[in-house]
LOLUM-721087 format. One line per field, with one value per residue (C-alpha): residue number from 1; residue in one letter; x, y, z. Coordinates in nm, 4 decimals. Last residue first. Layout:
REM residues N
n = c(NUM,...) $
res = c(A,...) $
c1 = c(X,...) $
c2 = c(Y,...) $
c3 = c(Z,...) $
This chain:
REM residues 438
n = c(438,437,436,435,434,433,432,431,430,429,428,427,426,425,424,423,422,421,420,419,418,417,416,415,414,413,412,411,410,409,408,407,406,405,404,403,402,401,400,399,398,397,396,395,394,393,392,391,390,389,388,387,386,385,384,383,382,381,380,379,378,377,376,375,374,373,372,371,370,369,368,367,366,365,364,363,362,361,360,359,358,357,356,355,354,353,352,351,350,349,348,347,346,345,344,343,342,341,340,339,338,337,336,335,334,333,332,331,330,329,328,327,326,325,324,323,322,321,320,319,318,317,316,315,314,313,312,311,310,309,308,307,306,305,304,303,302,301,300,299,298,297,296,295,294,293,292,291,290,289,288,287,286,285,284,283,282,281,280,279,278,277,276,275,274,273,272,271,270,269,268,267,266,265,264,263,262,261,260,259,258,257,256,255,254,253,252,251,250,249,248,247,246,245,244,243,242,241,240,239,238,237,236,235,234,233,232,231,230,229,228,227,226,225,224,223,222,221,220,219,218,217,216,215,214,213,212,211,210,209,208,207,206,205,204,203,202,201,200,199,198,197,196,195,194,193,192,191,190,189,188,187,186,185,184,183,182,181,180,179,178,177,176,175,174,173,172,171,170,169,168,167,166,165,164,163,162,161,160,159,158,157,156,155,154,153,152,151,150,149,148,147,146,145,144,143,142,141,140,139,138,137,136,135,134,133,132,131,130,129,128,127,126,125,124,123,122,121,120,119,118,117,116,115,114,113,112,111,110,109,108,107,106,105,104,103,102,101,100,99,98,97,96,95,94,93,92,91,90,89,88,87,86,85,84,83,82,81,80,79,78,77,76,75,74,73,72,71,70,69,68,67,66,65,64,63,62,61,60,59,58,57,56,55,54,53,52,51,50,49,48,47,46,45,44,43,42,41,40,39,38,37,36,35,34,33,32,31,30,29,28,27,26,25,24,23,22,21,20,19,18,17,16,15,14,13,12,11,10,9,8,7,6,5,4,3,2,1) $
res = c(A,E,E,G,L,E,I,A,D,A,G,Q,L,A,T,A,V,A,D,S,S,V,P,P,E,P,G,A,V,D,V,V,T,D,D,P,L,H,A,F,L,S,G,V,S,D,L,Y,V,P,T,V,R,A,S,A,G,V,V,D,V,L,L,F,S,L,L,Q,A,A,D,G,D,A,L,A,A,Q,D,S,L,A,V,V,R,G,I,L,W,K,G,L,G,L,R,S,V,I,E,R,G,V,R,A,Y,S,R,W,Q,E,A,S,P,Y,V,T,E,A,P,Y,D,R,S,A,F,D,T,A,H,L,F,A,G,G,G,G,S,V,I,Y,D,P,P,A,G,A,P,R,R,G,H,E,R,E,L,Y,D,A,F,L,Q,P,S,Y,R,Q,L,N,H,E,H,G,C,V,V,L,R,V,S,P,H,A,A,L,I,R,H,L,T,T,L,A,T,K,G,V,H,E,Q,K,A,L,G,P,I,H,F,L,V,I,V,P,L,G,S,R,D,A,E,R,L,R,W,E,L,W,Q,H,Q,R,D,D,A,G,V,G,R,G,G,D,L,R,G,S,H,G,S,D,L,G,L,V,V,L,P,V,G,P,E,A,L,E,W,Y,T,G,P,Q,P,R,L,E,L,G,H,E,E,W,L,D,A,H,T,T,T,C,F,V,D,Y,L,E,R,G,H,D,A,S,Y,Y,D,H,N,G,P,V,A,W,I,P,I,G,L,G,R,Y,P,Q,F,F,G,S,R,F,D,E,M,R,G,A,P,Y,V,V,D,G,N,I,I,M,F,D,P,E,L,A,R,I,L,P,L,T,G,Y,Q,S,R,D,G,E,G,T,D,G,L,I,L,F,R,F,G,D,G,A,S,G,G,H,L,Y,S,F,P,R,S,R,S,P,P,R,A,S,Q,G,A,A,F,A,Y,R,W,E,N,S,R,D,R,R,L,I,R,R,A,A,W,I,N,G,W,R,V,W,F,G,P,R,F,A,A,E,P,P,Y,R,L,T,A,M) $
c1 = c(1.2209,0.8534,0.8854,1.0964,1.3004,1.2684,1.5143,1.3914,1.5956,1.3377,1.0479,1.2865,1.0053,1.0140,0.8754,0.5227,0.4931,0.5510,0.2781,0.0297,0.0692,0.1085,-0.1958,-0.2572,-0.2327,-0.1043,0.1458,0.5030,0.5697,0.2695,0.1968,0.1034,-0.0451,-0.0519,0.1263,-0.1849,-0.0910,0.0471,0.3875,0.3694,0.6296,0.8639,0.8420,1.0479,1.3306,1.5085,1.3342,1.4879,1.2924,1.4695,1.2688,1.2772,1.0222,0.9034,0.7343,0.4859,0.2006,0.2936,0.5650,0.6589,0.9819,1.0570,1.4205,1.5794,1.6862,1.6821,1.8389,1.6385,1.5537,1.8485,1.9411,2.2588,2.4886,2.8344,3.0035,2.9274,3.0604,3.3967,3.1934,3.3376,3.6990,3.6138,3.4327,3.7654,3.7876,3.4641,3.6011,3.8674,3.6229,3.6277,3.3538,3.1189,3.1096,2.7210,2.7738,3.0316,2.7599,2.4826,2.7733,2.8763,2.5157,2.4890,2.8087,2.7558,2.4303,2.5756,2.8876,2.6367,2.4103,2.6936,2.8267,2.5077,2.2825,2.2229,2.4635,2.4374,2.6409,2.8901,3.2947,3.4767,3.8494,3.7656,3.8409,3.8061,3.4389,3.2283,2.9451,3.0031,2.8349,2.5108,2.3342,2.1020,1.7539,1.7335,1.9837,2.2230,2.1804,2.4691,2.2997,2.4579,2.2471,2.3752,2.5486,2.4352,2.5143,2.8050,2.9244,3.2886,3.5400,3.8615,3.7449,3.9183,3.9249,3.6634,3.3991,3.4510,3.4532,3.0853,3.0110,3.1426,2.8807,2.5952,2.5794,2.6703,2.4244,2.5053,2.2979,2.3909,2.5186,2.7377,2.6614,2.4430,2.4389,2.1693,2.2567,2.0470,1.9913,2.1111,1.9880,2.2899,2.4683,2.8449,2.9223,2.7380,2.9191,3.2288,3.1324,3.0565,3.3693,3.5589,3.4290,3.7329,3.7014,3.9473,4.0115,3.6715,3.7117,3.6630,3.4053,3.3076,3.1558,3.2701,3.3035,2.9729,2.8881,2.4991,2.3973,2.1140,2.0763,1.7794,1.7038,1.5220,1.3589,1.4561,1.3143,1.6842,1.8685,1.6463,1.7424,2.1112,2.1173,1.9481,2.2434,2.5195,2.3463,2.3500,2.7406,2.8862,2.6720,2.7993,3.1351,3.1608,3.5376,3.7592,3.8905,4.2718,4.3200,4.1314,3.7399,3.5921,3.2639,3.4913,3.2033,3.3355,3.0653,2.9305,2.8273,2.4935,2.2839,1.9484,1.7794,1.5233,1.3401,1.1506,0.8326,0.5856,0.3772,0.5634,0.7143,1.0662,1.2286,1.5232,1.7387,2.0237,2.0097,1.7936,1.4733,1.2382,1.0079,0.6617,0.6188,0.3544,0.4289,0.1925,0.4665,0.3066,0.2875,0.6112,0.7775,0.5625,0.7158,1.0622,1.1385,0.9534,1.2556,1.4352,1.4005,1.4594,1.6275,1.8844,1.9287,1.9705,2.2181,2.4807,2.7665,2.6270,2.8241,2.6727,2.8737,2.7325,2.4441,2.6697,2.8333,2.4860,2.2755,1.9737,1.6446,1.2797,0.9780,0.6139,0.3427,0.0998,0.3001,0.2193,0.5496,0.8132,1.0155,0.9713,1.0330,1.3327,1.6293,1.4850,1.3537,1.6523,1.8946,1.8051,1.8362,2.2065,2.2976,2.5601,2.5549,2.3064,2.0231,1.8975,2.2516,2.1868,1.9723,1.6376,1.3466,1.0147,0.6444,0.3110,0.3964,0.1892,0.3971,0.1972,0.3043,0.6956,0.6740,0.5814,0.7315,1.1195,1.1356,1.1263,1.4820,1.6440,1.4997,1.6212,1.6570,1.9571,1.8199,1.8000,2.1397,1.9392,1.6259,1.4400,1.0466,0.7796,0.5165,0.2104,0.0908,-0.1445,-0.0843,0.0611,-0.2378,-0.2403,-0.0502,0.2012,0.5170,0.4174,0.2714,0.6183,0.7109,0.9748,1.2960,1.6225,1.4614,1.3691,1.6322,1.9791,2.1032,1.9680,1.9545,2.1052,2.2621,2.0771,2.2488,2.6044,2.5580,2.5773,2.8503,3.0885,3.0958,3.0947,3.4225,3.5228,3.7856,3.7568,4.0107,3.9247,3.6372,3.4251,3.0695,3.0092,3.3246,3.1824,2.8271,2.9178,3.1322,2.8696,2.9655,2.7890,2.4781,2.5408,2.3455,2.0312,1.7130,1.4559,1.3133,1.1523,0.9571,0.7627,0.8445,0.6490,0.6527,0.5357,0.3724,0.5241) $
c2 = c(6.7116,6.7316,7.0190,7.2132,7.1031,6.8016,6.6485,6.4711,6.1400,5.8957,6.1718,6.1331,6.3328,6.2723,5.9217,6.0809,6.3238,6.0618,5.8324,6.1753,6.1335,6.5170,6.7043,6.7795,7.0807,7.3593,7.4961,7.5459,7.1401,7.1308,6.7762,6.6258,6.2873,6.0000,5.7769,5.7931,5.9507,5.7679,5.7981,6.2027,6.2740,6.0157,6.2252,6.4952,6.2953,6.1849,6.5055,6.4679,6.6890,6.6740,6.7299,6.9832,6.9549,7.2531,7.2191,7.3418,7.3429,7.2732,7.4349,7.2237,7.2927,7.1240,7.1544,7.1295,6.8752,6.7892,6.4475,6.5300,6.8121,6.7585,7.1076,6.8879,7.0293,6.8662,7.1856,7.3714,7.0952,7.3369,7.6788,8.0239,7.9975,7.6354,7.7899,7.9131,7.5281,7.5121,7.8528,7.6841,7.5035,7.1185,7.0506,7.2961,7.0658,7.0560,6.6500,6.6880,6.8846,6.6267,6.3836,6.5927,6.5926,6.2207,6.1561,6.3677,6.2375,5.8741,5.9715,6.1567,5.8920,5.6623,5.9514,5.9477,6.2534,6.3473,6.2839,6.1769,6.1087,6.3088,6.2109,6.5141,6.4842,6.2267,6.3811,6.3009,6.3358,6.1141,6.4101,6.6398,6.9823,6.9867,7.2349,7.5156,7.4046,7.4136,7.1213,7.3792,7.2156,7.1844,7.0501,7.0564,6.9261,7.1380,7.0410,6.9781,7.2596,7.4975,7.3520,7.3396,7.6194,7.6263,7.7302,7.4167,7.1738,7.2397,7.3537,7.0467,6.8309,6.9658,6.9641,6.5463,6.5056,6.7041,6.4853,6.5561,6.6384,6.7042,6.7642,6.8920,7.2286,7.3507,7.6968,7.6546,7.6453,7.5522,7.5224,7.3405,7.3233,7.6820,7.7334,7.6255,7.9310,7.9589,7.7176,8.0068,8.2793,8.0712,7.9476,8.3047,8.4288,8.1704,8.2648,8.3786,8.1523,8.0066,7.7437,7.5511,7.2636,6.9234,6.6620,6.8166,7.1599,7.3026,7.6768,7.7150,8.0051,8.0334,8.1218,7.9846,7.9310,7.7475,7.8012,7.6804,7.8670,7.8449,8.1894,8.2920,8.0774,8.2925,8.6022,8.5461,8.4114,8.7657,8.9664,8.7632,8.7526,9.1788,9.1708,8.9546,9.1377,9.4671,9.3404,9.2952,9.2475,9.5115,9.4472,9.5213,9.1033,9.0557,9.0282,8.8329,8.7962,8.6387,8.4159,8.4879,8.7438,8.7875,8.5750,8.7270,8.5790,8.4438,8.4012,8.1422,8.1552,7.8698,7.7509,8.0448,8.1664,8.5052,8.5595,8.5131,8.5692,8.7599,8.8853,8.9511,9.0682,9.3875,9.4369,9.1981,9.3083,9.0968,9.0959,8.8211,8.6419,8.6746,8.7398,9.1059,9.1758,9.1201,9.3061,9.5988,9.5803,9.6286,9.9330,9.8149,9.7501,9.4473,9.1659,9.3200,9.6411,9.4645,9.1849,9.4340,9.6402,9.2790,9.4481,9.7545,9.5561,9.2112,8.9701,8.9641,8.7929,8.5010,8.4917,8.4570,8.7038,8.4889,8.5519,8.5868,8.4550,8.5821,8.3649,8.3690,8.0601,8.2581,8.3097,8.1441,8.0922,8.4035,8.5841,8.4249,8.3139,8.4909,8.8307,8.7983,8.7692,9.0516,9.2155,9.1518,8.9033,8.7933,8.4364,8.3227,8.4154,8.3552,8.2496,8.1904,8.0607,8.1360,8.1191,7.9964,8.1080,7.9243,7.6602,7.3974,7.1254,6.9537,7.3545,7.2907,6.9572,7.0732,7.3861,7.2003,7.1020,7.4729,7.4852,7.2399,7.2831,7.6614,7.9897,7.9384,8.0552,7.7817,7.7768,7.6907,7.6034,7.6665,7.5761,7.6864,7.5589,7.6697,7.5649,7.8683,7.9838,8.3244,8.3919,8.3966,8.5387,8.3704,8.5926,8.8580,8.5825,8.4912,8.8476,9.0266,9.1254,9.3424,9.6954,9.4910,9.4540,9.6748,9.6918,9.9915,10.1214,10.4821,10.3936,10.0539,9.9689,10.0787,9.8610,9.5440,9.7137,9.7184,9.3652,9.3292,9.4716,9.1871,9.2780,9.0693,8.9754,8.6210,8.4290,8.4744,8.4578,8.8051,8.7055,8.3365,8.4848,8.7532,8.4871,8.2578,7.8650,7.8452,7.9191,7.6744,7.3530,7.5890,7.3947,7.6069,7.7006,8.1104,7.8475,7.6449,7.3451,7.0424,6.6748,6.3742,6.1352,5.7807) $
c3 = c(1.7583,1.8699,2.0522,1.7517,1.4868,1.2647,1.0237,0.7168,0.5641,0.5867,0.4162,0.1298,-0.0865,-0.4372,-0.3637,-0.2045,-0.5142,-0.7625,-0.5484,-0.5941,-0.9784,-1.0636,-1.2205,-1.5851,-1.5501,-1.4029,-1.6413,-1.7164,-1.7584,-2.0452,-2.0603,-2.4045,-2.3068,-2.5757,-2.3561,-2.0748,-1.7147,-1.4339,-1.5395,-1.5175,-1.2140,-1.3940,-1.7107,-1.4484,-1.3827,-1.0568,-0.8713,-0.4904,-0.1854,0.0858,0.3681,0.6791,0.9716,1.2005,1.5332,1.8228,1.5604,1.1921,1.0197,0.6787,0.5255,0.2021,0.0142,-0.3075,-0.5223,-0.9236,-1.0919,-1.3894,-1.6423,-1.9008,-2.0270,-2.1732,-1.9471,-1.9281,-2.1052,-1.7784,-1.5380,-1.5229,-1.4631,-1.4954,-1.6204,-1.7270,-1.9853,-2.1468,-2.2412,-2.4918,-2.5781,-2.8075,-2.9481,-2.9778,-2.7474,-2.9222,-3.2006,-3.1520,-3.1584,-2.8628,-2.6898,-2.7023,-2.5949,-2.3453,-2.1490,-2.1853,-2.0028,-1.7602,-1.6564,-1.6267,-1.4193,-1.2171,-1.1334,-1.0536,-0.7981,-0.6523,-0.7262,-0.4586,-0.1874,0.1462,0.4757,0.3622,0.4252,0.5694,0.4263,0.1612,-0.1509,-0.4814,-0.5030,-0.7899,-0.7032,-0.9800,-1.0647,-1.1800,-1.4549,-1.2902,-1.1585,-0.8041,-0.7083,-0.4793,-0.2050,0.0716,0.3979,0.7588,1.0750,1.3931,1.6950,2.0117,2.2027,2.2483,1.9019,1.8634,1.7774,1.6374,1.2906,1.0652,1.2935,1.5968,1.2690,1.0685,1.3820,1.4558,1.1144,1.1275,1.4508,1.2999,0.9740,0.6703,0.3661,-0.0114,-0.2589,-0.6110,-0.7860,-0.5528,-0.4487,-0.1758,0.1704,0.4803,0.8233,1.0680,1.4541,1.5409,1.8768,2.0496,1.9916,2.0020,1.6701,1.4510,1.6013,1.5082,1.1557,1.0614,1.2127,1.0087,0.6842,0.4664,0.1634,-0.0683,0.1555,0.0942,0.4025,0.2076,0.1395,-0.1926,0.0369,0.3990,0.4001,0.1976,-0.0535,-0.0315,0.2942,0.4946,0.8590,1.0018,1.3611,1.6420,1.9130,2.2899,2.3378,2.5102,2.2447,1.9155,2.0900,2.1695,1.7533,1.6497,1.8329,1.6756,1.3681,1.3418,1.4859,1.1830,0.9627,1.0755,1.0969,0.7557,0.7319,0.5403,0.1968,0.1175,-0.0077,0.3224,0.4592,0.7244,0.4997,0.2423,0.0905,-0.2718,-0.4200,-0.0992,0.1527,0.2579,0.5214,0.5363,0.9006,0.9289,1.3072,1.3718,1.6577,1.5602,1.8071,1.8018,1.4747,1.3136,0.9673,0.9688,0.6920,0.5047,0.1084,0.2672,0.4260,0.1817,-0.0385,-0.0692,-0.4200,-0.5044,-0.8615,-1.1887,-1.4166,-1.5233,-1.0891,-1.0539,-1.3363,-1.2640,-0.9094,-1.0759,-0.8639,-0.5439,-0.3472,-0.1443,-0.3987,-0.7489,-0.6501,-0.4678,-0.7316,-0.9479,-0.7249,-0.7628,-0.8799,-1.0738,-1.3646,-1.2672,-1.1123,-0.7543,-0.8498,-0.9742,-0.6602,-0.4582,-0.2890,-0.0462,-0.1854,-0.1291,-0.3466,-0.2602,-0.4550,-0.7439,-0.9120,-1.2513,-1.3912,-1.2207,-1.5119,-1.6921,-1.3779,-1.2594,-1.5240,-1.7854,-1.6647,-1.3748,-1.6761,-1.8827,-1.5544,-1.4886,-1.2088,-1.3965,-1.5581,-1.4263,-1.2205,-0.8370,-0.7798,-0.3759,-0.1410,-0.3244,-0.0765,-0.1717,-0.0312,0.0744,-0.1421,-0.3158,-0.3302,-0.6694,-0.8194,-0.6865,-0.8192,-1.1745,-1.1841,-1.1361,-1.4535,-1.5564,-1.4600,-1.5813,-1.9275,-1.9295,-1.7483,-1.5755,-1.2854,-0.9696,-0.8085,-0.4291,-0.3479,0.0084,-0.0271,0.1785,0.3994,0.6514,0.9512,1.1212,1.4291,1.3411,1.1395,0.7539,0.4760,0.4504,0.2950,0.6048,0.8134,0.8770,1.0367,0.9152,1.0941,0.9165,1.0694,1.3829,1.3872,1.3531,1.0617,0.9609,0.6266,0.5783,0.2247,0.0771,-0.2113,-0.0726,0.2226,0.0054,-0.1746,0.1316,0.2261,-0.1857,-0.2662,-0.4524,-0.7442,-1.0603,-1.2946,-1.2494,-1.1569,-1.5010,-1.5163,-1.7060,-1.9539,-2.0367,-2.0592,-2.3229,-2.5142,-2.5262,-2.4400,-2.1338,-2.3225,-2.5774,-2.4624,-2.4902,-2.5535,-2.5416,-2.2295,-2.3605,-2.6486,-2.3035,-2.2745,-2.3613,-2.2019,-2.3707,-2.1707,-2.1008) $
């Protein structure tokens, strides 16, 4: 098997989540969630009405409206270690025109130092635009997520984009639309905030502006007959159960009211969970009091884009998933190896090793292993769009065709990935067809 070489900045670091500064930055207690206010403070005076939050796809892929293009949707990416860098060979092999990160762009807390190590350095040299949807960790910074806004929605850090060989195409806010005449698809990126409480509560008002904007754009998609992919980070349905800590009923009722919604993609859970349209319809009716107006959409939780994995051996079966990746058996094997590594370092014996559970319970299972990663590939060709899950069992499998003495620079463009390995990673049988050919 070829030898994989990672850059020094991706150094194996199982102690990342037991550093006191990172534990405190990523904590889920002793915090106030005012993200329904913060997201507007970043861009005072910005209109919530379209077209101010809309951009054409050609703004990102650079071609004409009729050209085919492809893009990737990754969730929960930015830990800046081997598991994130391990996605690079497959990303390069798929040759996307642009990427979208569906929340938790960087860990532990959306600080500028986190953006340098968890976004700019890993994606150095890709040469493509990248847009983002905020995740909870992106809102944990001392400036309450302002860093993400400055990186993606302004030219404040244009020098960092240029220095790292990435194309800056500022997005029009923390929630946005990609749509264009002649393109058979609309993508809506939403901002679910610090804790997924767009309906407000606990002394904080609802984000009525975002709800009204979403309603507006979906009515337009309904009229045009275009299929819509809706992205937001914190899910209402995950781990085969309703997430009671969220307050997203208004959002889900809006989604149910518009037949243009054909796919809903969330993140937050560091794995891939796919639920059938009928089950998602049952979930909408039971938990949010609204059945879909048309055929129910597909629903995917996709957060395996580079951070440590979360368990898939779920106890709850209220809403059984159609597919989980990694499988429960694969997860248990992965977690066992990771815990053994951490245990050998003595970290598991520290009191601080228990405190880390305040931020992420699976963190101590993270052995920085670049395996069992997942994301979504979207191809837009002619009058249709196709969404294909991508499963990366291991980085080494991408280079199984090379001689054993080959040294592979994981962060570099050479040597090429095996075409057979790419075909294996693409789960074509699980693809979702959108548009006229669906």
